[in-house]
C-alpha positions in Angstrom: 0.5 -0.1 -0.2 1.5 3.5 -1.3 2.0 5.9 1.5 0.0 8.7 1.9 1.1 12.1 0.9 1.1 15.0 3.3 -1.1 18.1 2.5 1.2 21.0 3.1 0.7 24.9 2.7 2.6 26.8 -0.4 6.0 27.2 0.8 6.8 30.8 1.1 9.4 32.3 -1.2 13.0 32.2 -0.4 14.8 35.4 0.5 16.5 37.0 -2.7 20.3 37.3 -2.7 22.4 40.1 -1.8 23.7 42.6 -4.5 24.7 41.1 -8.0 22.6 40.2 -10.7 19.4 39.4 -9.1 17.7 35.8 -8.8 14.4 34.8 -9.9 12.3 34.0 -7.0 10.0 31.8 -9.5 13.3 29.5 -10.1 14.2 29.3 -6.1 10.3 28.5 -5.4 10.1 25.6 -8.2 13.4 24.3 -6.9 11.9 24.5 -3.0 8.6 22.9 -4.4 10.1 20.3 -6.3 12.8 19.2 -3.6 9.6 18.9 -0.7 7.7 17.0 -3.0 10.2 14.6 -3.8 10.9 14.2 0.1 7.5 13.4 0.2 7.1 11.0 -2.0 10.8 8.8 -2.1 12.4 10.4 1.2 15.6 12.2 1.5 18.0 9.7 0.7 16.2 9.3 -3.0 15.9 12.7 -3.4 18.8 14.0 -6.1 19.9 16.8 -7.7 18.8 15.2 -10.9 15.4 14.3 -9.6 15.1 18.0 -8.6 16.2 19.6 -12.3 13.7 17.3 -13.6 10.7 18.0 -11.6 11.4 21.7 -11.2 12.2 22.3 -15.1 14.7 24.5 -13.9 18.4 24.0 -15.1 21.0 22.2 -13.4 23.5 24.9 -13.1 20.7 27.3 -11.7 20.2 24.5 -9.1 24.0 24.8 -8.2 24.2 28.4 -8.2 22.1 28.5 -5.8 22.6 25.2 -3.6 26.2 24.0 -4.0 25.6 20.5 -2.8 23.0 17.9 -2.5 23.2 18.3 1.3 22.8 22.3 1.2 19.8 21.7 -1.1 18.1 19.2 1.4 18.9 21.1 4.6 17.1 24.1 2.4 14.2 22.0 2.1 14.1 21.1 5.4 14.1 24.6 6.8 11.3 25.7 4.7 9.0 22.8 6.1 10.2 23.2 9.6 9.8 27.0 9.3 12.7 28.5 10.3 16.6 28.2 10.3 19.0 27.0 12.8 19.7 29.5 15.0 23.3 30.5 16.0 24.8 29.6 19.2 25.5 32.5 22.1 28.3 30.6 23.7 26.0 30.5 27.1 25.5 27.2 27.5 22.2 27.6 29.5 20.8 30.4 27.3 21.4 28.0 24.3 19.7 24.9 25.8 16.8 27.2 26.7 16.6 28.5 23.2 17.1 25.2 21.6 14.2 23.9 23.7 11.8 26.7 22.4 12.9 26.2 18.5 12.1 22.6 19.0 8.8 23.7 20.6 8.3 26.3 17.5 9.0 23.6 15.1 6.6 20.9 16.3 4.1 23.7 15.8 4.6 24.0 12.5 1.6 22.3 10.7 4.0 21.7 7.6 6.5 20.3 9.9 3.6 18.0 11.3 2.7 17.2 8.0 6.1 15.9 7.2 7.1 13.7 10.3 6.1 10.5 9.1 8.1 10.9 6.4 10.9 11.8 8.1 10.4 9.2 11.1 10.7 6.8 8.1 14.0 7.9 6.9 15.6 8.5 10.2 14.7 5.1 11.3 16.3 3.6 8.0 19.8 5.5 8.8 22.0 4.3 11.2 23.9 6.5 13.7 27.6 6.7 12.9 29.3 9.2 15.8 26.7 9.8 17.9 23.3 10.3 15.5 23.0 9.4 11.8 23.3 11.8 8.8 19.8 11.9 8.6 18.9 13.3 11.7 21.6 16.0 11.1 19.9 17.2 8.2 16.9 16.9 10.0 17.9 19.1 13.0 21.5 19.9 12.7 21.6 22.0 15.8 21.5 19.3 18.0 24.8 18.2 17.4 26.5 21.6 17.8 24.1 22.0 21.2 25.9 18.5 22.1 29.5 19.6 21.2 28.5 23.1 23.2 28.0 20.9 26.1 31.0 18.5 26.0 32.9 22.0 26.2 31.2 24.4 28.4 29.2 22.5 30.6 32.0 22.3 33.7 32.5 26.0 33.3 28.6 26.5 33.2 28.5 24.8 36.6 26.5 21.9 34.3 27.3 18.1 35.3 30.0 17.2 32.4 29.6 13.5 33.2 26.2 13.6 31.3 26.4 12.0 27.7 25.4 15.1 25.4 23.4 13.5 23.4 21.6 12.2 26.1 20.8 16.0 27.0 20.2 17.3 23.1 17.7 13.7 22.9 16.1 15.1 26.0 15.4 18.7 24.4 13.6 16.6 21.0 12.5 13.6 22.8 10.1 15.3 25.6 8.6 17.7 22.8 7.7 14.5 20.3 6.5 12.6 23.3 4.0 15.5 24.0 2.9 16.0 20.3 2.4 12.1 20.3 1.0 11.8 23.3 -1.6 14.8 22.7 -1.8 15.3 19.3 -0.9 18.9 19.9 2.3 20.8 19.7 3.8 22.0 23.4 2.7 24.9 25.0 5.3 28.1 25.8 4.5 27.5 29.5 5.2 23.5 28.9 8.2 24.3 27.4 9.4 26.8 30.0 8.9 23.7 32.5 11.0 21.5 30.2 13.6 24.2 30.4 13.1 24.2 34.4 13.6 20.3 34.5 16.8 20.0 32.3 18.8 22.5 33.7 17.9 21.5 37.5 18.7 18.1 36.6 22.1 19.0 34.9 23.2 21.3 37.7 26.2 20.2 39.3 25.4 19.0 43.2 28.7 20.2 44.0 28.0 23.5 42.8 24.6 23.7 44.7 26.0 22.4 47.9 28.0 25.3 47.6 25.7 28.2 47.0 
């Protein structure tokens, strides 16, 4: 039985490039719509630049001028589906953990992302993790590796528990929101997100640091 394709809202135009020859917004839109459609039909692994060129009717050179690699194209399409790009890390670990929780909450609230979630889960289950997480997970949630790396570097100096596996931290951020969505059929509220922040940070604070306060 063939998979049911998600119904998604039209993609918003991709921002135009800075000075130079103006980019054709219609070509950007055609490329993105073709990429998202292919991901929904055949998955990320089978979504190739050649397939995007055939579906969009846009020249291969035009695709590569905008996205120089297949990976960059897939990441751009997933950013469209999620409704927002990854946020830049500030270097303040507690701030970035709180921002990551809010970012995941906001992404899970996007109807387009919810429609694509079964497809993303299918592709995630097909991949196998190497060095922490799978390449597919890195494509879907690139900031989680950055958060994990930041935790490894900064946990001790931030008064958090350095012995905690940094991927456990990242998985709590993603998993708490996924569990809420699956158990209620709704994305978490901002109040729930704030409670997740509180539980996570209190659980990660070093016991010796708390005792000395």
